C-alpha positions in Angstrom: -7.2 -11.1 23.0 -9.5 -9.3 20.6 -9.4 -9.5 17.1 -11.5 -8.5 14.0 -11.8 -12.1 11.3 -13.1 -12.6 8.5 -16.5 -14.6 8.3 -17.8 -15.7 4.9 -16.6 -14.1 1.3 -18.6 -10.7 1.6 -19.9 -10.9 5.2 -18.6 -8.6 7.7 -15.7 -8.9 10.1 -16.3 -10.4 13.7 -14.7 -8.5 16.6 -13.7 -12.1 18.5 -12.0 -13.1 22.0 -8.2 -15.2 20.8 -6.0 -17.2 23.0 -3.2 -14.9 23.1 -0.3 -15.8 20.6 3.1 -17.5 21.7 6.4 -16.4 19.7 7.9 -19.5 18.5 11.7 -19.9 17.3 12.5 -16.8 15.8 9.6 -15.2 16.1 8.7 -11.8 18.7 5.3 -11.3 19.9 4.0 -8.0 19.5 1.5 -5.4 20.9 -0.2 -3.8 17.8 0.1 0.0 17.9 -1.6 1.0 14.5 -2.4 -0.7 11.1 -3.5 0.4 8.1 -6.8 -0.7 6.4 -5.7 -1.6 2.7 -7.7 -1.7 -0.8 -6.3 -5.0 -0.9 -8.4 -6.0 1.7 -11.6 -4.9 1.0 -10.9 -6.7 -3.0 -10.0 -10.0 -0.7 -12.3 -10.8 2.0 -15.1 -10.5 -0.7 -13.4 -13.6 -1.9 -11.4 -15.2 0.6 -12.8 -18.8 2.0 -10.8 -18.8 5.1 -13.1 -18.1 7.7 -11.2 -17.2 11.2 -8.3 -15.0 9.4 -6.8 -12.2 11.1 -6.4 -9.2 8.2 -4.1 -6.5 8.2 -0.8 -6.2 6.9 0.1 -2.3 7.2 1.5 -2.5 11.0 3.7 -1.4 13.6 3.9 -2.4 17.1 5.9 -2.7 20.6 7.5 -6.1 21.1 6.2 -7.6 24.2 7.7 -10.6 24.1 10.8 -12.7 22.0 10.7 -16.9 21.3 14.0 -18.9 21.2 16.9 -17.6 19.5 16.0 -14.2 18.7 18.4 -11.5 19.3 18.6 -8.0 18.7 15.0 -7.8 20.3 13.5 -7.1 23.2 10.6 -6.2 25.2 9.5 -1.9 24.6 11.4 -2.1 21.0 9.2 -0.8 18.3 9.2 -1.6 14.9 7.4 -1.6 11.5 6.8 -5.1 10.1 7.4 -6.1 6.2 3.9 -7.6 5.0 5.8 -10.9 4.1 7.1 -13.6 6.7 9.9 -14.4 4.6 13.3 -17.6 4.8 15.9 -15.1 5.6 17.8 -17.4 3.5 17.2 -17.7 -0.3 18.8 -15.5 -3.2 16.1 -13.3 -3.3 15.7 -12.8 0.3 19.8 -11.9 0.6 19.5 -9.3 -1.9 16.5 -7.5 -0.4 13.8 -9.2 -3.5 11.5 -9.9 -0.5 8.3 -10.6 -2.8 10.7 -13.1 -4.8 11.2 -15.2 -1.7 9.6 -18.5 -3.0 8.4 -19.4 0.3 7.3 -15.9 1.8 3.6 -15.7 3.3 1.7 -13.2 3.3 0.4 -11.2 6.1 -2.6 -11.2 6.8 -3.6 -14.0 4.5 -1.3 -17.1 5.3 -0.6 -15.9 8.6 -2.4 -14.0 11.0 -1.9 -9.8 10.3 -3.2 -6.8 12.7 -6.6 -6.6 12.9 -6.0 -7.8 16.5 -4.5 -6.4 19.7 -1.3 -9.3 19.1 0.5 -10.6 16.6 3.7 -12.7 16.4 6.1 -12.2 13.3 9.8 -13.4 12.6 12.3 -11.2 14.1 14.1 -11.1 10.7 10.8 -9.0 9.1 11.1 -6.4 11.8 12.5 -3.2 11.0 13.4 -0.6 13.7 11.3 2.7 13.8 13.1 5.2 16.1 11.1 7.7 18.4 10.9 10.5 15.8 8.6 7.7 14.1 5.1 7.4 15.9 2.9 4.6 15.7 0.5 6.9 13.2 4.2 7.1 10.6 4.9 3.8 11.7 1.4 2.1 10.0 2.0 4.3 6.8 5.5 3.0 6.2 4.2 -0.5 4.4 1.7 1.3 1.8 4.8 4.1 1.6 7.0 1.2 0.6 4.8 0.0 -2.3 4.4 3.3 -3.3 8.0 3.8 -3.7 8.9 0.8 -5.7 6.2 1.6 -8.2 8.1 5.1 -9.1 11.0 3.3 -9.3 9.5 0.8 -11.4 8.2 3.2 -13.8 11.9 4.5 -13.7 10.7 8.3 -13.8 13.1 10.9 -14.9 13.9 14.3 -13.9 11.3 16.7 -15.8 9.0 13.5 -16.8 5.1 14.1 -16.7 2.7 11.8 -15.0 -0.4 10.7 -14.7 -1.6 8.5 -11.7 -5.5 6.9 -11.7 -6.5 6.9 -8.3 -6.3 9.7 -5.4 -6.5 7.1 -2.6 -3.5 5.9 -0.5 -1.3 4.4 -2.9 -2.2 6.8 -5.2 -1.7 10.1 -3.2 1.8 8.4 -2.2 3.0 7.5 -5.4 2.3 11.4 -6.2 4.2 12.0 -3.3 7.3 10.2 -4.5 6.9 11.5 -7.9 7.9 14.8 -7.0 10.6 13.6 -4.6 11.9 11.7 -8.0 11.8 15.2 -9.9 9.0 14.5 -12.2 7.6 18.1 -13.5 3.4 17.3 -13.4 2.0 14.7 -11.8 -1.6 15.1 -12.9 -4.1 12.6 -10.6 -7.1 11.8 -11.9 -10.4 10.9 -9.3 -13.6 11.1 -8.8 -13.9 11.9 -5.4 -12.7 15.4 -4.7 -11.7 15.3 -1.2 -9.1 12.5 -2.9 -8.1 14.9 -5.3 -7.7 17.5 -2.6 -5.4 15.5 -0.7 -3.4 14.6 -3.6 -2.6 18.1 -4.0 -1.5 18.5 -0.2 0.9 15.8 -1.0 2.5 16.4 -4.0 0.3 16.7 -7.6 0.9 19.5 -9.4 -2.6 19.5 -10.9 -5.8 16.8 -10.9 -8.4 15.6 -12.9 -12.2 14.9 -12.0 -12.8 11.4 -14.8 -16.5 11.7 -14.4 -16.8 15.8 -15.6 -13.4 16.0 -18.1 -12.2 13.9 -20.7 -8.4 12.7 -18.0 -6.5 12.4 -22.0 -7.0 16.2 -23.0 -7.0 17.5 -19.6 -3.6 15.7 -19.0 -2.1 16.8 -21.9 -3.8 20.2 -21.7 -1.9 20.7 -17.9 1.6 19.0 -20.0 1.7 22.1 -22.6 -0.3 19.7 -25.4 1.5 16.5 -25.1 0.7 13.5 -23.0 2.4 12.8 -19.8 4.8 10.2 -20.9 4.2 7.6 -17.7 0.6 6.5 -16.9 -0.1 4.7 -13.5 -2.7 2.7 -12.8 -3.3 3.1 -9.0 -7.3 1.5 -8.4 -7.2 -1.8 -9.2 -10.7 -2.5 -11.1 -11.5 -4.0 -14.3 -11.1 -1.8 -17.2 -8.4 0.8 -15.4 -5.4 -1.2 -17.6 -6.8 -0.8 -20.4 -8.4 3.1 -19.7 -4.3 3.5 -18.7 -3.0 1.9 -22.2 -5.9 4.2 -23.9 -4.5 7.6 -22.2 -1.2 6.3 -22.8 0.9 8.3 -25.4 2.8 6.6 -27.9 6.4 5.1 -27.0 4.9 5.8 -23.4 5.4 4.0 -20.1 2.2 2.2 -18.4 2.8 1.0 -14.7 0.5 -1.2 -13.3 0.5 -0.6 -9.3 -3.7 -1.5 -8.1 -4.5 -5.1 -7.1 -7.3 -6.4 -9.2 -8.4 -9.8 -8.2 -11.3 -9.8 -10.9 -11.3 -10.7 -14.4 -10.1 -8.2 -16.9 -9.8 -7.7 -20.4 -7.5 -5.6 -22.5 -7.3 -4.9 -26.5 -3.4 -5.9 -26.4 -3.2 -3.8 -30.2 -4.0 -0.7 -28.5 -0.7 -1.1 -26.6 0.9 -2.8 -29.2 -0.1 0.7 -32.0 1.3 2.9 -29.3 4.4 0.4 -28.3 3.7 1.0 -25.0 6.1 -0.2 -22.2 3.9 -1.9 -19.4 4.7 -2.7 -16.1 3.9 -4.2 -12.9 4.8 -3.1 -9.6 4.2 -5.3 -6.3 5.4 -4.8 -2.9 9.1 -3.6 -2.5 12.7 -4.2 -1.5 14.0 -4.1 1.6 16.1 -1.2 1.0 13.4 0.1 0.0 11.6 -0.3 3.5 14.3 0.9 5.0 14.2 4.3 3.2 10.9 5.3 4.1 11.4 4.4 7.3 14.9 6.9 6.8 12.8 9.6 5.2 10.0 9.6 7.7 12.1 9.7 11.1 14.1 12.6 8.8 11.2 14.8 8.2 11.7 14.5 4.3 8.0 14.3 3.3 5.2 15.0 5.4 2.5 12.4 5.3 0.0 13.2 7.7 -2.5 14.2 5.2 -2.9 10.4 4.2 -4.1 9.6 7.7 -8.2 10.2 7.5 -9.6 8.6 10.1 -8.3 6.6 12.9 -10.5 4.0 15.1 -11.0 0.9 17.7 -11.3 -2.5 17.1 -15.0 -2.5 17.8 -15.7 -0.3 15.0 -13.4 -1.9 12.3 -16.4 -4.4 10.8 -18.7 -1.2 10.1 -15.9 0.7 8.8 -14.5 -1.9 6.5 -17.8 -2.7 5.2 -18.0 1.6 4.4 -14.9 1.4 2.9 -16.2 -1.1 0.1 -17.8 1.8 -1.6 -16.8 5.0 -3.1 -15.5 7.3 0.3 -14.2 10.3 1.2 -11.8 8.2 3.1 -8.1 7.7 2.5 -5.9 6.1 4.8 -7.9 4.6 8.1 -6.0 3.4 10.8 -7.0 0.9 13.4 -5.4 1.7 16.8 -6.6 -1.7 19.2 
């Protein structure tokens, strides 16, 4: 099979030929139908010393073969894949809180992922895709579940106002779910015009250019003079948590979903003086993953605007490097 692999930290991916994987007990062999490029992959590729690693955790595929002991899955079945390979037996797994599984392996980091034509996954971590959810939508299930979990963590109330920092794939999806959850004003701040337009297309009620406007003043003006109660950070760069705290109101709620792998500095007194509730969102639960599939299958949400490009494996190394720089892209899908 062909796959795109890490070479060395900060260097471009390389497309190579690898042996086809074989499913072991409890695993299935998947043909990768589509896999999204995640911002966390862009960050990780610059720091991970894991040459030969196949990244990619936002994937869906078609079952090609099943390993010993697998029941309920057969060739030609279609599935979206959890981004964690779990044990399936601990208390966290049994209650659907997959991120809290102590032995979970991160797909595309601790085991091969979806930047390939084929991959193996534990059968228990596959979620069936109905016919109404095509491969484009199937590859969006994972990031949409991340965004849904973020909104759940924020505990949005009906009529609440929210400011989203970042209009990339997660930020735009957060805007979508905020509106679904009953938020009144959903304001997205992003310096890229195309991402501001995309955020409006999926649910934002207003957008801010942080280069041209003061974010706090512009957000408050949109909300009748009072700053929005919620600030949700969806960028993952140093300085953004402090920025979120600076623009949040007294007694506000700051929810951090942006994945930052670099050292950062904050001024705790900013948060203390405002008595902010600062919380973090990471991954999702199985029920949230299933809820996304159900909503997509029933056509309850329109997420097509999130997909801004589709590429093949040969285009991946150059596209991956380009996405590390400011870009008008939102979600780029690989269709191996």
